[in-house]
N, C-alpha and C positions, 0 to 999 in steps of 0.2 A: 504492499499499500505505501500510496506517494501523497502529502498534502505541501497543495500550492497556494500562496497566499495569496491574493488577488485586489486590489482596487481600481475603482473608474473613479474618471474624472471630468469635468467639462472644460479644461485647458488642456495641454501637454505639459506635464512633467519637464521634461528636458528645457522649457525654454527657463527654468525656474532655478535650477542647477546653478549653483557658484562656487569656490571653494569655501566659503563659510557652512555652505547648502548642499552639502553633496551625498546624500540618503540616498544606497544605492537600489534602482528600480531595473527590470526589465520590461520590453515588450511583450505584451501579452496576450496581443492578437489572433496568437496561434490558439486559445482556448474561448475567445469571445464567445462562438456560437453554442459553448456548455456553461456559459455562467448566468444566472438571472439578473444582468445587469442593466441599470435604464439610459447610462451615462456613457456618451462614446469614446473615451481615450482609458483603454483596460493596460495593467500593468501589474506583476510578479515583483513581492519584493521578499523579503527575506524572515518576517514575523513581526511581532504586536510586540511593540515595546515602551521605554521612556522614547526613544531615540525618535522611535515613528510618530508617536505621539508628540515630539517636537518637532517633526518636520512638518507634521501639518496643521501644528498650530499657526508654523510664518508660511508655509503654503497657500493655506485658505484666506480668500479675502472672503470681506464682508460678503454675504447671501452666494457663495459657495456653498455647494454639498459636493459629495466623495462617499463612493459603495466599499464596502468591505466584505469580502466573503472568501472562506478554505473550503478549494472543490479540493477533493479524496478525489484517489483514482486506484481503481483493486485491480486485478490483474487484467492483460489485453488492455490497458485505458478504458477497462467502465467503469462509465460514474458511480461512486458511494455519498456524494451528496446530495441533499433533494430539500427542495427552498420550501421552507414552512413561514410562511410570513405572518403567523401570529407570533412566533417568536422572535421575530426583528427586533433590533436595537437601535434607539436614536442618540449621537450626542451631540452635546449643542457644545461647540469649545466656545460660543462667546459667554452664553450664560453660563457657563460649566457645570450643564445639568449630564444625568445620565434614564433615560428612560430601557425599559425593559416590557416582556407583558406582565411585570408583576406588580408595574408603578412607577415613580418620576421622582428621582433621588439628585439630591442639590450636592454639587464635591466642595470641598473647602477652598475657599480661594486660593489660599499661599500653597497648599501641597496636591492640586487638584492635580498635576500630571503621576504621582507617588501614587495617589487614589486608583486612577480609572484605573493604571499601567496592575493594576491587584484585582478590576474587576474581571470578567470573560467580554470580552471585547467584541473576537471577533467568532463564530459559529459558523458547522457545514451544514448546516438546519437551517440558516436564515443571512439573509443582508444585515451587515452593521450600516446606518447614515451617519455618518458625522456631518455637521450643519452650522453654521456659522451666521445667527441673523438675531 
C-alpha cells in the first residue's frame, strides 16, 4: 500500500516559491482523475506537519481555498481511498478555527500551528479544506 498526500489550489505553487519559502511539492496531474478535488492545480507533498501549515499560511491570501486529501493505492494501483463528504474538515487560517463532523473549535491564537498539527488534518476518507477569509 502506498499513501500520497495531495493538495489542490486556485493558483500555481511554483509562482510562490522563493529562497525563504521553498516547501517541496511535486506535480500531481497524473492522479487528478482519481482524486475528488474541485480546484485546478494538483500537487503531491511529503505529508502534514508544522512546515506544511506554515507554508499554507504564507501561500494563501485572503479569499483563497486549498484542498488536502490522502490517496492510498493498493495492489496494482487500485485506490483504497473513498470520499465521504460528511467527514470533511474545514480549517480557517484567518480565524484560526478547526471544524469537523463533531463541531467547530477555536485554536489558540498564539500556539495555533502546534495545536493544529496535533489534530487530524488529512484523511483518506474525506477532503480537508483550508480557507482564509
